[in-house]
C-alpha positions in Angstrom: 110.3 109.2 108.0 112.0 111.6 110.3 113.5 110.8 113.7 114.8 113.3 116.3 117.4 111.3 118.2 117.4 112.2 121.9 120.6 112.9 123.9 122.2 109.7 125.1 120.1 107.5 122.9 121.0 105.3 119.8 119.5 103.8 116.8 120.1 100.1 116.2 119.9 98.1 112.9 119.9 94.3 112.5 118.8 91.8 109.9 118.9 88.1 108.8 118.1 86.3 112.0 116.5 83.6 110.0 114.6 82.3 113.0 113.5 78.7 112.3 116.6 77.8 110.3 118.0 75.2 110.0 116.0 73.4 112.8 113.9 74.4 115.8 116.6 73.2 118.1 119.4 75.2 116.5 117.1 78.2 116.0 116.2 78.5 119.6 119.8 78.8 120.6 120.2 81.8 118.2 116.8 83.2 119.4 118.1 83.3 123.0 121.3 85.0 121.9 119.3 87.7 120.0 117.1 88.2 123.1 120.3 88.7 125.2 121.5 91.3 122.7 118.1 93.1 122.8 118.4 93.1 126.6 121.9 94.6 126.4 120.8 97.5 124.2 117.4 98.3 125.6 118.7 101.0 128.0 120.0 103.3 125.3 117.9 102.2 122.3 115.4 104.7 121.0 114.6 103.0 117.8 115.4 99.5 116.5 115.2 98.8 112.7 114.8 95.1 111.8 115.8 95.0 108.1 114.3 91.7 106.9 114.6 88.0 106.9 114.1 88.0 110.7 112.2 84.8 110.2 113.2 82.1 107.8 109.6 81.9 106.8 106.6 83.9 108.0 103.0 84.1 106.7 100.3 86.2 108.2 97.4 83.8 108.4 94.0 85.3 109.2 93.5 83.3 112.4 96.8 81.4 113.0 100.2 82.6 114.2 103.2 80.5 112.9 104.5 78.2 115.6 107.7 79.1 117.5 109.5 82.4 118.2 107.5 83.0 121.3 110.5 84.3 123.3 111.4 86.7 120.5 107.9 88.0 120.0 107.4 88.5 123.7 110.7 90.5 123.9 109.6 92.8 121.1 106.3 93.4 122.9 108.2 94.2 126.1 110.5 96.7 124.3 107.5 98.3 122.6 105.7 98.7 125.9 108.9 100.2 127.5 108.8 103.0 124.9 111.3 101.8 122.3 110.1 102.1 118.7 110.6 99.1 116.4 110.3 99.2 112.6 110.3 96.1 110.4 111.4 95.9 106.8 110.3 92.7 105.0 112.9 90.5 103.4 112.6 87.8 100.8 111.9 85.2 103.5 109.3 87.1 105.5 107.6 89.3 102.8 104.2 87.8 103.6 103.5 90.2 106.5 100.2 91.9 106.4 98.8 93.5 109.6 99.6 91.1 112.5 102.8 92.9 113.7 101.2 96.3 113.5 97.9 95.4 115.2 99.3 93.0 117.8 102.7 94.5 118.6 102.5 98.1 117.3 105.4 97.6 114.9 105.2 99.4 111.6 106.1 97.2 108.6 107.7 98.6 105.4 107.8 96.7 102.1 110.0 98.9 100.0 113.3 100.8 100.4 112.7 103.9 102.5 114.7 107.1 103.3 114.9 108.1 106.9 116.2 111.4 108.3 117.7 111.0 111.8 118.6 114.4 113.1 120.5 115.8 110.1 121.8 112.4 108.8 120.1 110.9 105.8 119.7 107.1 105.7 118.4 104.8 103.0 117.1 101.5 104.4 115.9 98.2 102.9 116.5 94.5 103.1 118.3 94.5 99.8 116.6 91.7 97.9 115.8 92.4 94.2 117.7 95.6 94.1 120.2 96.6 91.4 121.0 94.8 88.2 120.6 91.1 87.5 118.8 88.5 89.7 116.0 88.4 87.1 114.8 85.0 88.2 114.2 86.2 91.8 112.6 89.4 90.6 110.1 87.4 88.5 109.5 85.1 91.5 108.9 88.1 93.8 106.1 89.3 91.5 104.4 85.9 92.1 105.0 86.0 95.8 103.5 89.5 96.1 100.6 88.9 93.8 97.3 89.2 95.9 95.7 86.2 94.2 98.7 84.0 94.8 98.9 85.1 98.5 95.2 84.3 98.9 95.6 80.9 97.4 98.5 80.1 99.7 96.5 81.4 102.6 93.6 79.1 102.1 95.9 76.1 102.3 95.9 74.2 105.6 98.7 75.9 107.6 100.3 72.6 108.2 100.6 72.0 104.5 101.6 75.6 103.6 104.3 75.9 106.3 105.7 72.5 105.6 106.1 73.2 101.9 107.5 76.7 102.4 110.1 75.6 105.0 111.2 72.6 102.9 111.7 74.9 99.9 113.4 77.7 101.9 115.8 75.7 104.0 116.8 73.3 101.2 118.0 76.2 99.0 119.8 78.0 101.9 121.6 74.8 103.1 123.0 74.4 99.6 124.0 78.1 99.3 125.5 78.3 102.7 127.5 75.1 102.3 129.1 76.5 99.1 130.1 79.7 101.0 129.1 83.2 100.2 131.2 85.2 97.8 131.9 88.9 98.1 132.0 90.7 94.8 133.3 94.1 96.0 132.1 97.0 93.9 130.2 94.5 91.6 127.8 93.7 94.5 124.3 94.4 93.0 123.2 96.3 96.1 126.2 98.5 95.9 125.4 99.3 92.3 121.8 100.1 93.4 123.2 102.5 96.0 125.3 104.3 93.4 122.2 104.7 91.2 120.2 106.2 94.1 123.0 108.4 95.2 123.2 110.0 91.8 119.6 111.1 92.2 119.5 112.0 95.9 122.2 112.1 98.6 122.2 109.8 101.5 124.9 109.6 104.1 124.4 105.9 104.8 122.8 103.0 103.0 122.1 100.2 105.4 120.9 96.8 104.2 121.1 93.0 104.9 120.3 90.1 102.6 123.9 89.3 101.6 124.8 87.8 105.0 128.3 89.3 104.7 129.2 92.3 106.9 131.1 94.9 105.0 131.4 98.7 104.2 131.9 100.4 100.9 132.2 104.0 99.9 129.4 104.9 97.5 130.6 108.4 96.8 132.5 110.9 99.0 130.5 111.4 102.2 128.2 108.4 101.4 128.7 104.9 102.6 127.0 101.5 102.0 127.0 99.1 105.0 125.8 95.6 104.8 125.0 94.6 108.4 125.6 90.9 107.9 123.6 88.2 109.6 123.1 86.2 112.8 123.7 82.7 111.4 127.4 83.1 111.0 128.4 86.7 112.1 126.2 88.1 114.8 126.6 91.6 113.5 124.5 94.7 113.8 124.9 98.5 113.2 124.4 101.3 115.7 124.1 105.1 115.1 124.9 107.4 118.0 124.0 110.6 116.3 127.4 111.1 114.7 128.6 107.8 113.2 127.4 104.4 112.2 129.5 101.5 113.6 129.3 97.9 112.4 129.7 95.7 115.5 130.0 92.0 116.2 128.0 90.9 119.2 130.0 88.7 121.6 
């Protein structure tokens, strides 16, 4: 992908909204904050990258749209209609996206890490799940989640049953993980190791990902930086590229 950034315009990156978590009441407060942020950036935004786990659970049913998030989906549609490009990278919580976003909203969906050239600056973008060494259990589980037969079997379930089961499983695990606190492993972070491996093969100025919910920056190699853009459950952080530098910002 190649983007020519126009004068006075910026590229924005955000991830891990986890809309729907931990309850509809708490989620809608976060949803309104995210919409306020989108309103604040829309005047200078040329392109917005949503780097996964935007929803705590999403499944593209053939004839049904998951309940909720109407304010957020309406805002995305408004931004698209105003001329802003939005690109969506699936995460481990919303990897069951098929064609709804592209057909209904005009949002291109990516399922794998992708390199993006913005002017003369090379980016490597992904959600971050399943990258690098370790995490074998999840990698095996992802093979099941992305299997076409398994997706079809889940899709033929009554949506009330499928959504109930998925949300119970998802939020239960995350509640437990978040209550223990997230640990930062520094240069042992598995995504950071992945970035080092990619950098040895092909240079990128910036590696931007989410998934870890912890905003931080690490130097991959000279002139190459990995930025985890955090989340909107605890940190309300995003990244912005003005054509020269990437800044990690906390929205207040």
